[in-house]
N, C-alpha and C positions, 0 to 999 in steps of 0.2 A: 245616151248621155244625159243622167238624171240631174236636175238641179239642185245643189247641196249649198248650205248656207253656214257661215261662221259667223259670229257676233262678238265683235270687239267692243269693251266697256260695256258690258251686258248688265253689270248690277245685278239687281234681283230678278230681271228677266220681262221687264214692261214689253220692250221691243221683240223679244223672243216668243213671247207668249201670243202676240199680236200676228207674227211670222206664222206661227205654228198654227192658228186659227184660220190663217187663208189659205193654208193648204201645202206651205214650203217646209222642207225638211231641213231642220235646224239640227248641226251634227256637234256643236260646243259653243260656249260662251267664255270670253277671256276676260278676265277683270282681275285688278289688284287689290281689291277690298274683299279678305276672306270672309267678313260677316255676311256677305250676300250670298255664299255658297248654298247654306241651307234653302232659302226660299226659291232660289234659281232652279236647283236640282229638284227639290219637293214636289214643285208644281209643274215642270215641265218635260222630267224625266229626260235631261240633256246634261251632259258632264259639264261640269263648271271648272275652268282651268285658272288656278291662282297664279298670275303672271303678271309682272310689269311689262308693258309694249315696248318699253326702252331696252328691255334686256333680251328679247326674242328676236328671231328671225321669220324670215317667211317659210322656211322649211317645217318651223315648228307649227304652222298653220296648214302647210300643203298637206302634212301627213294624215289631217283628219278627213280630207276629201278622197273620195274614190278616184282611181286613177284616169277615168273616162267622164267624171262629173262636170257638169256646167257649174263654174265656181261663182259664188255670190260672198261678197265680203260686206258687210254692214257694220257700222258703228257710230254711237253718238259720243264723242269725245264730252268731258265734262265741261259744261257751259258756263259755269260760274265767273271765268276770266271774261268772258265775252256779254256778261249781263249788263243792261240798262244802269244798275246802280253803279257797277264798275267803271262804265264808260264816263259816268258823270262826276268820278272822283277826280279831283284835282291833280293829284299823284298818280299817274297809272302806272303801275308796277309791271312792265312787260317781262321781267324775269320770273312772273309767277309758274311754277314749276307745271302747272296744267295748261298755260297758255300755248306751247308748243307741240301738246300732244297731236294736234291735226298734222303737224310735219310727220309724226310717227305713223300715225294713220296712211299718209302718203307713200312713205317708205314702204309699208306692208304692202299696198298697191303695187308697188313697183316690182316686189319679190314675188308676191302671189300671182299676179296677172289675172285677177278675176274677170270674169265675162261681164258682170253685173256689181255695180259698187251702188251703195246707198248710205246717205248721212242725214241727222236732223240735228237742228241747235236752233239757239235763239237767233232772232234777225239780225240783232246788232253784228254778228259774226262776218257778214258780208263786207263790212268797211274797215276790215283788219287785212295787214299784209301777209299773215300765214294763211288766210283763207284764198287770198288771189294766187298765190303760191302754190297752193292745194289745186285751184282750177287750172293752172297752168300746167301743171304736172298732168293732169287728166288730159288735157289737150294735147299733150306732146305724145302722148301713149295713145291717141286716136278714139278716146271715148267721146260719143254723144252725150250731151250734158242738159238735163233738165235742172232748172232750179225754182223755188216759188216760196213766198210766204203765205202761209196758210191759216185759217182759224180753225181751232181744233172743233168749235162748237158744229162746223161743217162737216165734221166727219163722226158725230154723235157722242162727243166728249163735253161734259157739261162745265166748261171752263172758259174764261175770257181771254185766255192767251193764245197768242200767235206763235207759230214755228216756222221756222226755215226747214227746208225740205230739198234734198238734192238727190238725184237720181241719175246714173250715168251706165252707158251700155256701149260694148264694142260690135254687137250685133245692128245698130241703128238707132234712130231716135224713139226716145222713151219720154213717158210722161206719168204723172200723178191721175189716178182716176178721177172723175168730176166729184163734187160734194155729193155724199150719200143721206144727209140729214137737211130738214128745213132749222136753219139756225136757231130760230125763236123758240122751237117746240122742244129743245135740248134742255130741259129744265131741271133745277136742282131736285125738284120732287120725285122726278122719274128715277134717280138713283139712291136716295137716302131715306124717301118717306117711308114710314112704317117700321123703321127699325126700333127695338125695345128702348124706352125710355132710361137713361142713365143721368146721375148727377154728376157735376164737376168732381174729377176725381175718381168716379165710379167705373164700375164694370160689367159688362154683362155676363151673367153666370154661364150663358151657353156659348158665349164668342168671346174669347180673352183678347182678340184684337179690337172689340168694339168698347174701348176704355179711351175716357178723357182726362186731360191732365186737370190739376187742381187750381182753383183760382182764389186769389186773395179776396179776403173782405171786402175791400174797396171795389175790386173787379168785379165780384158777386152784385154791389149795388149798380155799378155801371152797366152790366149786361142786362139786369132787371129794367134799367131805363132805356135799352137801346130797341128801337124800332126797326122791325126786317127791312132792309134797304135803306134806313136812315144811316146818320153819322153820328158821332159823339157830341155833335150840337144838339141833338134832341135831349142831352142829360142835363140835370140842373148845374150851375156854374161850378159849385163848390167841389163837383165829382171829376170835373175835368183835368186831365193832367196839365202840369205846370208850363208844358211847350205849348199846349193849345191854349192856354190863355194868355199868350203873347201871341202879338200879329203875325211874327214870322212863322209860327207853326200851326197858323188856321187853314192853310191849303191842304193840309194832310188830313183828308176827311175819309179815306177808305182803310182806317185803322180802328180797331176797338168797334166793329161792325158787324151786324147780323146780316145773313143772306136772306134770300126771299125765296119762297117754294118755287115761285112761276116765273123764275130768271134763271138766266146763265149764271154758274156759280163762278166763284175767283179762280185764278191761276193757282193752282196747288204747289206750293214751294217746301221746301224742308221744314218750314216754321208752321205750317198748316195747324198745328195742335195748338198755337198759342193765341189766344183772343187778341193779345194787343198787336198783332204784327201784321193784321190785313181783315178783310171781311172775312172772317173764319167763325163768328159766332153761329150757333145753329139757329135755324128760323124761329124755334118756340121754347125751346129748352135753355135754360140759364149755364151754358156752357160752349166751349169751343168745339169744332170738329172733333170725332173720336178718330182713332187711326183706321179703323175698318170705313168710316164715311170718307175720308180722305182717299183710301185706295179704292173706293166705287167710284169717286169723282175722278179718279185716273183710270177708271174702266177695268180695274182689275175684276176678275170673276169673284163672286161674294164667297167662294171658299178658298179662295188664295191665301195659302198657309206663310205667314211672316216668321212666326213664332217657332225658334229652336228650342225644343224641351230640354237640350241638355247645354243650354247656356242660360245666364242671367237675363232677365228681360230687362230692355232697355228702351223706354219710349221714345226718348231722343234719336237712336240708331235706327228703329223702326221706321219712324217718320222721315228720316233722312232717308233710307231707302226708297219709300213710298214716293216722297217729292222729288227725289233725283231721276226717277224712272221716265221712259218714254210712255205716255199713255198708250195704252194696250191698242185701242182701235185706230190709232194713228199708225201704229206698227202693222195693224191689218190691212189699212189702206195701201201702206208701201209694199206689203207683201201681194196683195190683189194687183196691184199696178205693173209688179214685176212678172207675177203670172200671166197675164195679161199679155205682156209684151214678148214673153218668150213662146206663148202659145201662136202669137202673130208669126215668131221667126222657125216655127216648127221645132222648138224643143221641149223635151220630154220635162215635165214638172214632176 
């Protein structure tokens, strides 16, 4: 009974790549964003199924497994509805189309009846009714549940982000493997130091993904005055944004900022290529992170190809693909945890 995996909400394959690297056999990835197909299939040699989870049923997933397989179903429902920013909004639109995707994941679990389930998301998801409903479903179906909030840097990802992970098994107690890295040693320089120098708006002739967004003249001046690890308070007053010149804006210090080589990097979001949206300034060069640097900080392999030669290049779309992905090494840690659990129960991997 070999263990086989189907990945829901697969995107461009961060979780799939990590599971493959751990030694698991991923059979298919499902996602409703067709623009993810090229990167997913090109880098993982796994079929990409363009489908809306609301419009499929369990049989559409079951047909990918061998009849005797130990079924593993994994997925990371889009996390934007559960983000800290959304929770702080005065108007919380709980009718967000993405908000109930976890319910759909639960429906798939009921219809597929996998032996192992895995998901990851932002920590705030634990406070929601949709998550509590999801956990109740797992318990009713007899799953042993492990959940925790982990620091990505503990698993070799140079980001300050924290992620919620859940593992569930019908076989018995299951857990995430212990941290694999010393947090303070997972530094930015270990991931992006030594890449060719490029200017703002430039591109490396040998790597089309190593390109950065243009900066306006005033942002060029701002980044030239930015100190690695510092804030916009290091700038001359006349370069500060109007909002930062007011008392109410002075607490927002982690924007328009440079990273430091010897520190953990920032959380990579879909806006990591924008100098003004976080600590995304290069430690030395007068520009924001390139797409390749963002991918490396997400622990994608250096040769991971995101650019479809048959489509017009979109910096924004590729940044969205990279920022929305599960960090590859977190996927690998989940995969190693699942393999260890299966081996403890004498299940073929």
